[in-house]
C-alpha positions, 0 to 999 in steps of 0.5 A: 448771144441769143438775147443780144440778137433778139435785141438787135432784131427789135432795133432793126424793126423799130428802125424800119417802122420809124422810116415807114412812119416818116415816109407816111407823115411826109409823103402821104399828105402830098399824095392825098392832096394830088389824089383829091385834085383829080378825083371825080365828085362821086369819090370825094366823100366815099366811105371807106375812102379810096386811095386810088382813083380809076377815073381821074378827072382834071376838071379842077385844074381847068376850073382853076385856070378858067375861073381864077387869076391863078397865073397872075398870082403865080407871076406875083409870087415868082417875081417877089420870091426871086427878087427877095432871093437876089437881094438877100443873097447879094447883101448877105454874101457881100456882108459875110465876105467883108466880116470874114476878110476884114474883121474888126473889134466886135465883128463877132458880136455884130454878126450875133446881133444881126442874127438876133433880128431873125429871132423876132416873130414876124407878127411882132414887126409886121405892124411897124413895118406896115407903118414904115412902108405906108409912109414910103409908098411901098404898100401894094408893091412888089418892091415892098414885099421884096424888101420885107422878105429880104429883111428876114432872109439877110440875117439868117443868110449872113449867119449861114454864109460866114462859116463858108467864107471863113473856111476858104484859105486866104492863100487862094486870094493871095495867089490871085493877087500875085496873078494880077487880080484885084479884090473884086476879081479875086472874090468873084472868081476865087471866093464865091465859087468856093462858097457855092453850096452855102449860096445855094442853101441860102437862096433856097431858104429865102425863096421858100420863105417868100414863096410860102409866106402868108402874113406879110402878103396879107398885110402889105397887099390888098389889091387883087392883081398883086396877091401872091399864091398863099393869099389866093389859095386862102381866098379861094377856100373862102369863096369857092364853097369848098370846091375841093378838086379846085383847091387841091389843084391849086395846092399841088401847083403851089408845091410842085416848084418847091419839090422840083427845086429840092430835087435839083439842089438837094446835095447843095442844100445838105452841104449848106445846112451841114456846114452852117451847123458844124463850123 
């Protein structure tokens, strides 16, 4: 009995230690980034390092807005990420609805083949994609970036949404038909609201994919006024002679929208990933 209690106590301690390690690994880098953005110059390289500052200095944020085009880069990222999200969600939702409501021989294999497109590393397709976009005149354009990110967002979103639509009973649509609704109205008012957790999950996935991507933006965008935030941050690192408060201020502002989005849609996101993994 004593040995069993001792083992249980050890397991509890290991569990607590594991939780603390996870919190530190995930939370400490963001805390240090935010702290560095407001540290005065005398504390940046102090030894031993200071984990709390008593004299916060926000001049890094001021220099960021005054000496760079940060707001322009943020606008570009927002337009591209939002556009890619809308395109991906609309296309994948309609495709998932069609594949689950109108199955045909080989529809499962077709869905699997589309998912395989997501398994290709971006570096493999970025060069041929650049060639196609150059011929189509989509280099240095928001539309080109939106289509590039949608090409990666749609396959995964389609795979994730199919279990949601498949789990919605067909009797609900039949009841809507009896009440006089057509196919479009039944899908809009009956099916899509039931799949809302999945739609939110794929929306967040696609938005983050476009918001944080570096490779496609670096290859497909060369004009400064069209750059996105990851490219701008990289260029600031190379051009600012390591102005760490300015760099960390930019990094904080890039990550804050992501954290806010997760806080608002966390329950839907968990439900979306869970359904996609289980069903």
